[in-house]
LOMI-333945 format. One record per residue (C-alpha): residue number from 0; residue in three letters; x, y, z. Coordinates in nm, 4 decimals, padded with zeros to 6 digits. Example, Ala and Ser with C-alpha at 12.3 -4.5 7.8 and 13.67 -1.06 7.14 Angstrom:
// residues 2
<atom i="0" aa="ala" u="01.2300" v="-00.4500" w="00.7800"/>
<atom i="1" aa="ser" u="01.3670" v="-00.1060" w="00.7140"/>
END
This chain:
// residues 333
<atom i="0" aa="unk" u="-04.5988" v="-02.8890" w="-04.3510"/>
<atom i="1" aa="unk" u="-04.5172" v="-02.6628" w="-04.6439"/>
<atom i="2" aa="unk" u="-04.1522" v="-02.5900" w="-04.7278"/>
<atom i="3" aa="unk" u="-04.1786" v="-02.2234" w="-04.6219"/>
<atom i="4" aa="unk" u="-04.3136" v="-02.3216" w="-04.2790"/>
<atom i="5" aa="unk" u="-04.0448" v="-02.5860" w="-04.2362"/>
<atom i="6" aa="unk" u="-03.7758" v="-02.3266" w="-04.3079"/>
<atom i="7" aa="unk" u="-03.9294" v="-02.0863" w="-04.0566"/>
<atom i="8" aa="unk" u="-03.9320" v="-02.3523" w="-03.7844"/>
<atom i="9" aa="unk" u="-03.5752" v="-02.4583" w="-03.8651"/>
<atom i="10" aa="unk" u="-03.4564" v="-02.0959" w="-03.8630"/>
<atom i="11" aa="unk" u="-03.6241" v="-02.0360" w="-03.5286"/>
<atom i="12" aa="unk" u="-03.4514" v="-02.3415" w="-03.3818"/>
<atom i="13" aa="unk" u="-03.1100" v="-02.2210" w="-03.5020"/>
<atom i="14" aa="unk" u="-03.1721" v="-01.8726" w="-03.3580"/>
<atom i="15" aa="unk" u="-03.2857" v="-02.0161" w="-03.0258"/>
<atom i="16" aa="unk" u="-02.9746" v="-02.2325" w="-03.0059"/>
<atom i="17" aa="unk" u="-02.7498" v="-01.9371" w="-03.0793"/>
<atom i="18" aa="unk" u="-02.9219" v="-01.7269" w="-02.8139"/>
<atom i="19" aa="unk" u="-02.8733" v="-01.9991" w="-02.5548"/>
<atom i="20" aa="unk" u="-02.5049" v="-02.0289" w="-02.6435"/>
<atom i="21" aa="unk" u="-02.4578" v="-01.6503" w="-02.6163"/>
<atom i="22" aa="unk" u="-02.6278" v="-01.6438" w="-02.2771"/>
<atom i="23" aa="unk" u="-02.4057" v="-01.9225" w="-02.1506"/>
<atom i="24" aa="unk" u="-02.0818" v="-01.7615" w="-02.2689"/>
<atom i="25" aa="unk" u="-02.0582" v="-01.4519" w="-02.0505"/>
<atom i="26" aa="unk" u="-01.8241" v="-01.1716" w="-02.1472"/>
<atom i="27" aa="unk" u="-01.5102" v="-01.1535" w="-01.9314"/>
<atom i="28" aa="unk" u="-01.5088" v="-00.9219" w="-01.6313"/>
<atom i="29" aa="unk" u="-01.2542" v="-00.6456" w="-01.6883"/>
<atom i="30" aa="unk" u="-01.1313" v="-00.4489" w="-01.3876"/>
<atom i="31" aa="unk" u="-00.8969" v="-00.1522" w="-01.3882"/>
<atom i="32" aa="unk" u="-00.6552" v="-00.1519" w="-01.0938"/>
<atom i="33" aa="unk" u="-00.5226" v="00.1843" w="-00.9751"/>
<atom i="34" aa="unk" u="-00.1752" v="00.2077" w="-00.8181"/>
<atom i="35" aa="unk" u="00.0129" v="00.5246" w="-00.7187"/>
<atom i="36" aa="unk" u="00.3538" v="00.3538" w="-00.7491"/>
<atom i="37" aa="unk" u="00.5799" v="00.3698" w="-01.0509"/>
<atom i="38" aa="unk" u="00.5761" v="00.0944" w="-01.3136"/>
<atom i="39" aa="unk" u="00.8993" v="-00.0694" w="-01.1939"/>
<atom i="40" aa="unk" u="00.8360" v="-00.0649" w="-00.8169"/>
<atom i="41" aa="unk" u="00.7905" v="-00.4092" w="-00.6699"/>
<atom i="42" aa="unk" u="00.4342" v="-00.3494" w="-00.5497"/>
<atom i="43" aa="unk" u="00.3361" v="-00.2732" w="-00.9091"/>
<atom i="44" aa="unk" u="00.5119" v="-00.5873" w="-01.0322"/>
<atom i="45" aa="unk" u="00.3356" v="-00.7866" w="-00.7587"/>
<atom i="46" aa="unk" u="-00.0008" v="-00.6547" w="-00.8752"/>
<atom i="47" aa="unk" u="00.0774" v="-00.7433" w="-01.2363"/>
<atom i="48" aa="unk" u="00.1783" v="-01.0959" w="-01.1355"/>
<atom i="49" aa="unk" u="-00.1393" v="-01.1316" w="-00.9307"/>
<atom i="50" aa="unk" u="-00.3500" v="-01.0177" w="-01.2261"/>
<atom i="51" aa="unk" u="-00.1769" v="-01.2670" w="-01.4529"/>
<atom i="52" aa="unk" u="-00.2449" v="-01.5526" w="-01.2103"/>
<atom i="53" aa="unk" u="-00.6108" v="-01.4546" w="-01.1780"/>
<atom i="54" aa="unk" u="-00.6536" v="-01.4375" w="-01.5544"/>
<atom i="55" aa="unk" u="-00.4969" v="-01.7804" w="-01.5952"/>
<atom i="56" aa="unk" u="-00.6881" v="-01.9473" w="-01.3110"/>
<atom i="57" aa="unk" u="-01.0241" v="-01.8093" w="-01.4242"/>
<atom i="58" aa="unk" u="-00.9654" v="-01.8982" w="-01.7908"/>
<atom i="59" aa="unk" u="-00.9729" v="-01.5281" w="-01.8833"/>
<atom i="60" aa="unk" u="-01.3076" v="-01.4782" w="-01.7064"/>
<atom i="61" aa="unk" u="-01.1569" v="-01.2064" w="-01.4832"/>
<atom i="62" aa="unk" u="-00.9070" v="-00.9702" w="-01.6434"/>
<atom i="63" aa="unk" u="-00.7336" v="-00.7085" w="-01.4284"/>
<atom i="64" aa="unk" u="-00.5411" v="-00.4236" w="-01.5924"/>
<atom i="65" aa="unk" u="-00.2876" v="-00.2557" w="-01.3650"/>
<atom i="66" aa="unk" u="-00.2472" v="00.1222" w="-01.4080"/>
<atom i="67" aa="unk" u="00.0625" v="00.2488" w="-01.2214"/>
<atom i="68" aa="unk" u="00.1664" v="00.6034" w="-01.1386"/>
<atom i="69" aa="unk" u="-00.1806" v="00.7251" w="-01.0435"/>
<atom i="70" aa="unk" u="-00.2786" v="00.7158" w="-01.4115"/>
<atom i="71" aa="unk" u="-00.6486" v="00.6712" w="-01.3307"/>
<atom i="72" aa="unk" u="-00.6579" v="00.9860" w="-01.1206"/>
<atom i="73" aa="unk" u="-00.7144" v="00.8129" w="-00.7867"/>
<atom i="74" aa="unk" u="-00.4817" v="00.9728" w="-00.5329"/>
<atom i="75" aa="unk" u="-00.3284" v="00.7464" w="-00.2700"/>
<atom i="76" aa="unk" u="-00.5100" v="00.9185" w="00.0165"/>
<atom i="77" aa="unk" u="-00.8428" v="00.8805" w="-00.1660"/>
<atom i="78" aa="unk" u="-00.8141" v="00.5075" w="-00.2286"/>
<atom i="79" aa="unk" u="-01.0605" v="00.3781" w="00.0302"/>
<atom i="80" aa="unk" u="-01.3257" v="00.6251" w="-00.0813"/>
<atom i="81" aa="unk" u="-01.2492" v="00.5731" w="-00.4495"/>
<atom i="82" aa="unk" u="-01.2878" v="00.1963" w="-00.4261"/>
<atom i="83" aa="unk" u="-01.5857" v="00.2123" w="-00.1916"/>
<atom i="84" aa="unk" u="-01.7666" v="00.4562" w="-00.4197"/>
<atom i="85" aa="unk" u="-01.6916" v="00.2448" w="-00.7276"/>
<atom i="86" aa="unk" u="-01.4690" v="00.5023" w="-00.8988"/>
<atom i="87" aa="unk" u="-01.2428" v="00.2038" w="-00.9684"/>
<atom i="88" aa="unk" u="-01.3140" v="-00.1630" w="-00.8936"/>
<atom i="89" aa="unk" u="-00.9654" v="-00.2217" w="-00.7472"/>
<atom i="90" aa="unk" u="-00.6830" v="-00.0081" w="-00.6124"/>
<atom i="91" aa="unk" u="-00.3825" v="-00.0284" w="-00.3843"/>
<atom i="92" aa="unk" u="-00.2348" v="00.2155" w="-00.1367"/>
<atom i="93" aa="unk" u="-00.0529" v="00.2138" w="00.1941"/>
<atom i="94" aa="unk" u="-00.2751" v="00.1897" w="00.4982"/>
<atom i="95" aa="unk" u="-00.1500" v="00.5088" w="00.6629"/>
<atom i="96" aa="unk" u="-00.2383" v="00.7070" w="00.3511"/>
<atom i="97" aa="unk" u="-00.6074" v="00.6553" w="00.4261"/>
<atom i="98" aa="unk" u="-00.6234" v="00.7375" w="00.7958"/>
<atom i="99" aa="unk" u="-00.8657" v="01.0173" w="00.7089"/>
<atom i="100" aa="unk" u="-01.1228" v="00.7484" w="00.6318"/>
<atom i="101" aa="unk" u="-01.0089" v="00.4859" w="00.8821"/>
<atom i="102" aa="unk" u="-00.7735" v="00.6205" w="01.1536"/>
<atom i="103" aa="unk" u="-00.6821" v="00.2720" w="01.2795"/>
<atom i="104" aa="unk" u="-00.4900" v="00.2136" w="00.9554"/>
<atom i="105" aa="unk" u="-00.2214" v="00.4358" w="01.1070"/>
<atom i="106" aa="unk" u="-00.1374" v="00.2024" w="01.3931"/>
<atom i="107" aa="unk" u="00.1680" v="00.0465" w="01.2252"/>
<atom i="108" aa="unk" u="00.3170" v="00.3865" w="01.1406"/>
<atom i="109" aa="unk" u="00.3522" v="00.4824" w="01.5075"/>
<atom i="110" aa="unk" u="00.7213" v="00.5663" w="01.5576"/>
<atom i="111" aa="unk" u="00.9359" v="00.2796" w="01.6842"/>
<atom i="112" aa="unk" u="00.6390" v="00.0644" w="01.7848"/>
<atom i="113" aa="unk" u="00.7278" v="-00.2167" w="01.5396"/>
<atom i="114" aa="unk" u="01.0892" v="-00.3244" w="01.4949"/>
<atom i="115" aa="unk" u="01.0942" v="-00.5769" w="01.2082"/>
<atom i="116" aa="unk" u="00.8956" v="-00.8019" w="00.9735"/>
<atom i="117" aa="unk" u="00.8282" v="-01.0609" w="01.2440"/>
<atom i="118" aa="unk" u="00.6785" v="-00.7997" w="01.4741"/>
<atom i="119" aa="unk" u="00.4799" v="-00.6572" w="01.1841"/>
<atom i="120" aa="unk" u="00.3208" v="-00.9988" w="01.1319"/>
<atom i="121" aa="unk" u="00.2270" v="-01.0046" w="01.4996"/>
<atom i="122" aa="unk" u="00.0635" v="-00.6643" w="01.4643"/>
<atom i="123" aa="unk" u="-00.1275" v="-00.7799" w="01.1571"/>
<atom i="124" aa="unk" u="-00.2512" v="-01.0879" w="01.3434"/>
<atom i="125" aa="unk" u="-00.4051" v="-00.8504" w="01.5973"/>
<atom i="126" aa="unk" u="-00.5380" v="-00.5710" w="01.3766"/>
<atom i="127" aa="unk" u="-00.6135" v="-00.7181" w="01.0331"/>
<atom i="128" aa="unk" u="-00.9592" v="-00.8512" w="01.1206"/>
<atom i="129" aa="unk" u="-01.0607" v="-00.5085" w="01.2523"/>
<atom i="130" aa="unk" u="-00.9240" v="-00.3361" w="00.9433"/>
<atom i="131" aa="unk" u="-01.1179" v="-00.5736" w="00.7198"/>
<atom i="132" aa="unk" u="-01.4386" v="-00.5333" w="00.9177"/>
<atom i="133" aa="unk" u="-01.4181" v="-00.1533" w="00.9109"/>
<atom i="134" aa="unk" u="-01.3324" v="-00.1461" w="00.5419"/>
<atom i="135" aa="unk" u="-01.6256" v="-00.3756" w="00.4662"/>
<atom i="136" aa="unk" u="-01.8545" v="-00.1192" w="00.6292"/>
<atom i="137" aa="unk" u="-01.7204" v="00.1245" w="00.3685"/>
<atom i="138" aa="unk" u="-01.7926" v="-00.1129" w="00.0787"/>
<atom i="139" aa="unk" u="-01.4328" v="-00.2292" w="00.0444"/>
<atom i="140" aa="unk" u="-01.2693" v="-00.5734" w="00.0653"/>
<atom i="141" aa="unk" u="-00.9028" v="-00.6656" w="00.1135"/>
<atom i="142" aa="unk" u="-00.7439" v="-00.9167" w="-00.1235"/>
<atom i="143" aa="unk" u="-00.3871" v="-00.9096" w="00.0069"/>
<atom i="144" aa="unk" u="-00.1499" v="-00.6975" w="00.2175"/>
<atom i="145" aa="unk" u="00.2244" v="-00.6461" w="00.1584"/>
<atom i="146" aa="unk" u="00.4623" v="-00.4199" w="00.3538"/>
<atom i="147" aa="unk" u="00.7192" v="-00.1761" w="00.2283"/>
<atom i="148" aa="unk" u="01.0800" v="-00.2453" w="00.3275"/>
<atom i="149" aa="unk" u="01.2619" v="-00.0610" w="00.6055"/>
<atom i="150" aa="unk" u="01.1919" v="00.3117" w="00.6156"/>
<atom i="151" aa="unk" u="01.4716" v="00.5676" w="00.5943"/>
<atom i="152" aa="unk" u="01.5445" v="00.9396" w="00.6134"/>
<atom i="153" aa="unk" u="01.7083" v="01.1129" w="00.3140"/>
<atom i="154" aa="unk" u="01.8813" v="01.4517" w="00.3445"/>
<atom i="155" aa="unk" u="02.0896" v="01.6980" w="00.1474"/>
<atom i="156" aa="unk" u="02.3379" v="01.7429" w="00.4335"/>
<atom i="157" aa="unk" u="02.4794" v="01.5086" w="00.6990"/>
<atom i="158" aa="unk" u="02.2675" v="01.4722" w="01.0137"/>
<atom i="159" aa="unk" u="02.4460" v="01.3881" w="01.3382"/>
<atom i="160" aa="unk" u="02.2281" v="01.5138" w="01.6222"/>
<atom i="161" aa="unk" u="01.8668" v="01.6197" w="01.6669"/>
<atom i="162" aa="unk" u="01.9804" v="01.9816" w="01.6440"/>
<atom i="163" aa="unk" u="02.0623" v="01.9211" w="01.2763"/>
<atom i="164" aa="unk" u="01.6952" v="01.8433" w="01.2092"/>
<atom i="165" aa="unk" u="01.5602" v="02.1807" w="01.3175"/>
<atom i="166" aa="unk" u="01.3893" v="02.3669" w="01.0372"/>
<atom i="167" aa="unk" u="01.4311" v="02.0870" w="00.7815"/>
<atom i="168" aa="unk" u="01.1269" v="02.0611" w="00.5564"/>
<atom i="169" aa="unk" u="01.0532" v="01.6887" w="00.5614"/>
<atom i="170" aa="unk" u="00.8093" v="01.4996" w="00.3397"/>
<atom i="171" aa="unk" u="00.5593" v="01.3134" w="00.5587"/>
<atom i="172" aa="unk" u="00.2788" v="01.0632" w="00.4975"/>
<atom i="173" aa="unk" u="00.0009" v="01.1437" w="00.7413"/>
<atom i="174" aa="unk" u="-00.0883" v="01.3076" w="01.0729"/>
<atom i="175" aa="unk" u="00.1226" v="01.0605" w="01.2721"/>
<atom i="176" aa="unk" u="00.4427" v="01.1194" w="01.0754"/>
<atom i="177" aa="unk" u="00.3718" v="01.4934" w="01.0672"/>
<atom i="178" aa="unk" u="00.3478" v="01.4911" w="01.4480"/>
<atom i="179" aa="unk" u="00.6755" v="01.2991" w="01.4714"/>
<atom i="180" aa="unk" u="00.8544" v="01.5542" w="01.2529"/>
<atom i="181" aa="unk" u="00.7090" v="01.8457" w="01.4475"/>
<atom i="182" aa="unk" u="00.8338" v="01.6954" w="01.7732"/>
<atom i="183" aa="unk" u="01.1802" v="01.6668" w="01.6191"/>
<atom i="184" aa="unk" u="01.1808" v="02.0317" w="01.5136"/>
<atom i="185" aa="unk" u="01.1270" v="01.9655" w="01.1438"/>
<atom i="186" aa="unk" u="00.8621" v="02.1258" w="00.9253"/>
<atom i="187" aa="unk" u="00.6285" v="01.8537" w="00.7931"/>
<atom i="188" aa="unk" u="00.5139" v="01.8588" w="00.4315"/>
<atom i="189" aa="unk" u="00.2497" v="01.5936" w="00.3623"/>
<atom i="190" aa="unk" u="00.2881" v="01.4632" w="00.0071"/>
<atom i="191" aa="unk" u="00.1642" v="01.1680" w="-00.1946"/>
<atom i="192" aa="unk" u="00.4214" v="00.9610" w="-00.3824"/>
<atom i="193" aa="unk" u="00.3935" v="01.1269" w="-00.7278"/>
<atom i="194" aa="unk" u="00.4293" v="01.4728" w="-00.5720"/>
<atom i="195" aa="unk" u="00.7663" v="01.4151" w="-00.4017"/>
<atom i="196" aa="unk" u="01.0036" v="01.4693" w="-00.6939"/>
<atom i="197" aa="unk" u="00.8351" v="01.7940" w="-00.8050"/>
<atom i="198" aa="unk" u="00.8569" v="01.9134" w="-00.4441"/>
<atom i="199" aa="unk" u="01.2274" v="01.8292" w="-00.4317"/>
<atom i="200" aa="unk" u="01.2869" v="02.0031" w="-00.7642"/>
<atom i="201" aa="unk" u="01.1027" v="02.3178" w="-00.6549"/>
<atom i="202" aa="unk" u="01.2661" v="02.3315" w="-00.3122"/>
<atom i="203" aa="unk" u="00.9415" v="02.2796" w="-00.1232"/>
<atom i="204" aa="unk" u="01.1073" v="01.9960" w="00.0720"/>
<atom i="205" aa="unk" u="01.4665" v="01.9454" w="00.1851"/>
<atom i="206" aa="unk" u="01.4313" v="01.5843" w="00.2990"/>
<atom i="207" aa="unk" u="01.2175" v="01.2756" w="00.2508"/>
<atom i="208" aa="unk" u="01.1117" v="00.9727" w="00.4520"/>
<atom i="209" aa="unk" u="01.0335" v="00.6583" w="00.2553"/>
<atom i="210" aa="unk" u="01.1707" v="00.3158" w="00.1649"/>
<atom i="211" aa="unk" u="01.4714" v="00.2476" w="-00.0521"/>
<atom i="212" aa="unk" u="01.2357" v="00.1171" w="-00.3188"/>
<atom i="213" aa="unk" u="01.0793" v="00.4577" w="-00.3760"/>
<atom i="214" aa="unk" u="01.4088" v="00.6415" w="-00.3325"/>
<atom i="215" aa="unk" u="01.5662" v="00.4389" w="-00.6126"/>
<atom i="216" aa="unk" u="01.2604" v="00.4516" w="-00.8384"/>
<atom i="217" aa="unk" u="01.2447" v="00.8310" w="-00.8052"/>
<atom i="218" aa="unk" u="01.6207" v="00.8787" w="-00.8397"/>
<atom i="219" aa="unk" u="01.6673" v="01.0702" w="-00.5154"/>
<atom i="220" aa="unk" u="02.0391" v="01.0949" w="-00.5825"/>
<atom i="221" aa="unk" u="01.9567" v="01.3803" w="-00.8190"/>
<atom i="222" aa="unk" u="01.8465" v="01.5885" w="-00.5184"/>
<atom i="223" aa="unk" u="01.9682" v="01.4279" w="-00.1944"/>
<atom i="224" aa="unk" u="02.2985" v="01.2865" w="-00.0769"/>
<atom i="225" aa="unk" u="02.2630" v="01.1155" w="00.2617"/>
<atom i="226" aa="unk" u="02.0536" v="00.8123" w="00.3606"/>
<atom i="227" aa="unk" u="01.9962" v="00.7141" w="00.7235"/>
<atom i="228" aa="unk" u="01.8408" v="00.3751" w="00.7989"/>
<atom i="229" aa="unk" u="01.6142" v="00.4989" w="01.0770"/>
<atom i="230" aa="unk" u="01.3598" v="00.2125" w="01.0666"/>
<atom i="231" aa="unk" u="01.1245" v="00.4524" w="01.2426"/>
<atom i="232" aa="unk" u="00.7948" v="00.3037" w="01.1228"/>
<atom i="233" aa="unk" u="00.6354" v="00.0323" w="00.9104"/>
<atom i="234" aa="unk" u="00.3888" v="00.0679" w="00.6274"/>
<atom i="235" aa="unk" u="00.1759" v="-00.1933" w="00.4545"/>
<atom i="236" aa="unk" u="-00.0048" v="-00.1727" w="00.1222"/>
<atom i="237" aa="unk" u="-00.3574" v="-00.3085" w="00.0933"/>
<atom i="238" aa="unk" u="-00.4971" v="-00.4334" w="-00.2372"/>
<atom i="239" aa="unk" u="-00.8610" v="-00.3288" w="-00.2168"/>
<atom i="240" aa="unk" u="-01.1675" v="-00.4330" w="-00.4153"/>
<atom i="241" aa="unk" u="-01.5099" v="-00.2765" w="-00.4448"/>
<atom i="242" aa="unk" u="-01.7467" v="-00.5171" w="-00.2707"/>
<atom i="243" aa="unk" u="-02.0388" v="-00.4515" w="-00.5050"/>
<atom i="244" aa="unk" u="-01.8242" v="-00.5540" w="-00.8018"/>
<atom i="245" aa="unk" u="-01.6762" v="-00.8415" w="-00.6017"/>
<atom i="246" aa="unk" u="-02.0139" v="-00.9863" w="-00.5094"/>
<atom i="247" aa="unk" u="-02.1250" v="-00.9882" w="-00.8717"/>
<atom i="248" aa="unk" u="-01.8637" v="-01.2529" w="-00.9437"/>
<atom i="249" aa="unk" u="-01.9714" v="-01.6169" w="-00.9145"/>
<atom i="250" aa="unk" u="-01.8936" v="-01.7666" w="-00.5757"/>
<atom i="251" aa="unk" u="-01.6497" v="-02.0174" w="-00.7269"/>
<atom i="252" aa="unk" u="-01.4599" v="-01.7353" w="-00.8993"/>
<atom i="253" aa="unk" u="-01.4356" v="-01.5390" w="-00.5758"/>
<atom i="254" aa="unk" u="-01.2950" v="-01.8451" w="-00.4004"/>
<atom i="255" aa="unk" u="-01.0386" v="-01.8927" w="-00.6766"/>
<atom i="256" aa="unk" u="-00.9194" v="-01.5318" w="-00.6485"/>
<atom i="257" aa="unk" u="-00.9053" v="-01.5477" w="-00.2681"/>
<atom i="258" aa="unk" u="-00.6985" v="-01.8654" w="-00.2874"/>
<atom i="259" aa="unk" u="-00.4533" v="-01.6986" w="-00.5266"/>
<atom i="260" aa="unk" u="-00.4237" v="-01.3970" w="-00.2955"/>
<atom i="261" aa="unk" u="-00.3623" v="-01.6205" w="00.0058"/>
<atom i="262" aa="unk" u="-00.0951" v="-01.8159" w="-00.1816"/>
<atom i="263" aa="unk" u="00.0836" v="-01.5153" w="-00.3277"/>
<atom i="264" aa="unk" u="00.0824" v="-01.2860" w="-00.0241"/>
<atom i="265" aa="unk" u="00.3767" v="-01.4641" w="00.1487"/>
<atom i="266" aa="unk" u="00.5653" v="-01.4606" w="-00.1829"/>
<atom i="267" aa="unk" u="00.5121" v="-01.0852" w="-00.2052"/>
<atom i="268" aa="unk" u="00.6416" v="-01.0448" w="00.1515"/>
<atom i="269" aa="unk" u="00.9610" v="-01.2237" w="00.0500"/>
<atom i="270" aa="unk" u="01.0044" v="-00.9802" w="-00.2382"/>
<atom i="271" aa="unk" u="00.9702" v="-00.6938" w="00.0089"/>
<atom i="272" aa="unk" u="01.2305" v="-00.8447" w="00.2423"/>
<atom i="273" aa="unk" u="01.4861" v="-00.8587" w="-00.0375"/>
<atom i="274" aa="unk" u="01.4254" v="-00.5011" w="-00.1495"/>
<atom i="275" aa="unk" u="01.6064" v="-00.3041" w="00.1217"/>
<atom i="276" aa="unk" u="01.9586" v="-00.4346" w="00.0586"/>
<atom i="277" aa="unk" u="01.9096" v="-00.4188" w="-00.3175"/>
<atom i="278" aa="unk" u="01.7962" v="-00.0562" w="-00.3155"/>
<atom i="279" aa="unk" u="02.0546" v="00.0601" w="-00.0619"/>
<atom i="280" aa="unk" u="02.3239" v="-00.0755" w="-00.2928"/>
<atom i="281" aa="unk" u="02.1637" v="00.1065" w="-00.5867"/>
<atom i="282" aa="unk" u="02.1638" v="00.4354" w="-00.3959"/>
<atom i="283" aa="unk" u="02.5323" v="00.3892" w="-00.3109"/>
<atom i="284" aa="unk" u="02.6199" v="00.3134" w="-00.6728"/>
<atom i="285" aa="unk" u="02.4639" v="00.6460" w="-00.7613"/>
<atom i="286" aa="unk" u="02.6643" v="00.8461" w="-00.5118"/>
<atom i="287" aa="unk" u="02.4483" v="00.8503" w="-00.1986"/>
<atom i="288" aa="unk" u="02.5823" v="00.7586" w="00.1436"/>
<atom i="289" aa="unk" u="02.3957" v="00.4921" w="00.3404"/>
<atom i="290" aa="unk" u="02.4482" v="00.4554" w="00.7144"/>
<atom i="291" aa="unk" u="02.2759" v="00.4037" w="01.0453"/>
<atom i="292" aa="unk" u="02.1878" v="00.7205" w="01.2368"/>
<atom i="293" aa="unk" u="02.4101" v="00.8119" w="01.5278"/>
<atom i="294" aa="unk" u="02.3099" v="00.6693" w="01.8681"/>
<atom i="295" aa="unk" u="02.2468" v="01.0241" w="01.9900"/>
<atom i="296" aa="unk" u="02.0055" v="01.0897" w="01.7036"/>
<atom i="297" aa="unk" u="01.8217" v="00.7613" w="01.7556"/>
<atom i="298" aa="unk" u="01.7835" v="00.8331" w="02.1271"/>
<atom i="299" aa="unk" u="01.6545" v="01.1830" w="02.0558"/>
<atom i="300" aa="unk" u="01.4017" v="01.0463" w="01.8061"/>
<atom i="301" aa="unk" u="01.2810" v="00.7806" w="02.0483"/>
<atom i="302" aa="unk" u="01.2530" v="01.0286" w="02.3355"/>
<atom i="303" aa="unk" u="01.0635" v="01.2852" w="02.1291"/>
<atom i="304" aa="unk" u="00.8107" v="01.0287" w="02.0068"/>
<atom i="305" aa="unk" u="00.7825" v="00.8106" w="02.3201"/>
<atom i="306" aa="unk" u="00.4238" v="00.9081" w="02.4035"/>
<atom i="307" aa="unk" u="00.2805" v="00.8901" w="02.0519"/>
<atom i="308" aa="unk" u="00.1473" v="00.5335" w="02.0761"/>
<atom i="309" aa="unk" u="-00.0403" v="00.6136" w="02.3962"/>
<atom i="310" aa="unk" u="-00.1671" v="00.9372" w="02.2427"/>
<atom i="311" aa="unk" u="-00.2895" v="00.7421" w="01.9415"/>
<atom i="312" aa="unk" u="-00.4703" v="00.4933" w="02.1664"/>
<atom i="313" aa="unk" u="-00.6477" v="00.7746" w="02.3515"/>
<atom i="314" aa="unk" u="-00.7618" v="00.9279" w="02.0224"/>
<atom i="315" aa="unk" u="-00.8590" v="00.5857" w="01.8801"/>
<atom i="316" aa="unk" u="-00.9922" v="00.3672" w="02.1639"/>
<atom i="317" aa="unk" u="-00.9974" v="00.0513" w="01.9492"/>
<atom i="318" aa="unk" u="-00.6187" v="00.0781" w="01.9200"/>
<atom i="319" aa="unk" u="-00.5530" v="00.0604" w="02.2940"/>
<atom i="320" aa="unk" u="-00.6081" v="-00.3143" w="02.3531"/>
<atom i="321" aa="unk" u="-00.4283" v="-00.3964" w="02.0263"/>
<atom i="322" aa="unk" u="-00.1171" v="-00.1980" w="02.1224"/>
<atom i="323" aa="unk" u="-00.1219" v="-00.3436" w="02.4741"/>
<atom i="324" aa="unk" u="-00.1414" v="-00.7015" w="02.3473"/>
<atom i="325" aa="unk" u="00.1206" v="-00.6331" w="02.0820"/>
<atom i="326" aa="unk" u="00.3652" v="-00.5039" w="02.3404"/>
<atom i="327" aa="unk" u="00.2996" v="-00.8081" w="02.5560"/>
<atom i="328" aa="unk" u="00.3691" v="-01.0479" w="02.2690"/>
<atom i="329" aa="unk" u="00.6964" v="-00.8806" w="02.1679"/>
<atom i="330" aa="unk" u="00.8156" v="-00.8479" w="02.5281"/>
<atom i="331" aa="unk" u="00.7884" v="-00.4714" w="02.5637"/>
<atom i="332" aa="unk" u="00.4817" v="-00.4473" w="02.7844"/>
END
């Protein structure tokens, strides 16, 4: 073989080897993760910790970048559609914020149905499989679920009886909380998280319902003075993934990520459980009062909303057996 031919063969062998190496070393998968919460809120920190664990466990093969504060333009109440349509590969929002796409996500926000974290876990044991099945039909998977802490009412003026609520313009989450406020004589104003402070500043709302986490992050003490620990509903965030993107990952990688989510979810719940006391203390340090509502107010709230769970079950037949079994398990059948 002449020298020129030998060089051509050798060069071809080197090129072929390089091509095979390039094919074997796939570029990392990079996913943007949309969150409506602020950068310091614990759900955002949870998501960042989850992303870090995934990156480490996959040897940088899957890299998730968390974008807080709605920076990617995905509104909380558009999360299921946004993830299902592939606008973003991953996003998180509270279940009740997407009842327009899946009404059953509102079951845990029914007033006074669920009393505490233990009861919330019972509800999830009954409803989670249905949520996941219905979300899968919309092209969406669930990686993990973490609740917000105890929910509260925040007002400019003291509230003693139900009469003090009449005419108050209250920020609400969805149709269920709007109905609750209407029954209590308030004027509901449905707002996503980033819209609350501008609404307070402009005078569109006089009061807010949310957790202490959001109240502290958004510095409610600049607008409101009185906090009442009403514990009137529960809300859980779902970390969602686009199933088309998910299924493109190797099976072993998917298993690794699922295992991380399963391991970290209870840790994230423990973070949530610690939040309420921490944030109530922060509100007090900044001049807000924190107290339980008066017995008369609690009774009025419970009376006004007593039929809402049954109404919800009639409007959403799949909810009926779940609510019935839940009540049986917690001893309120």
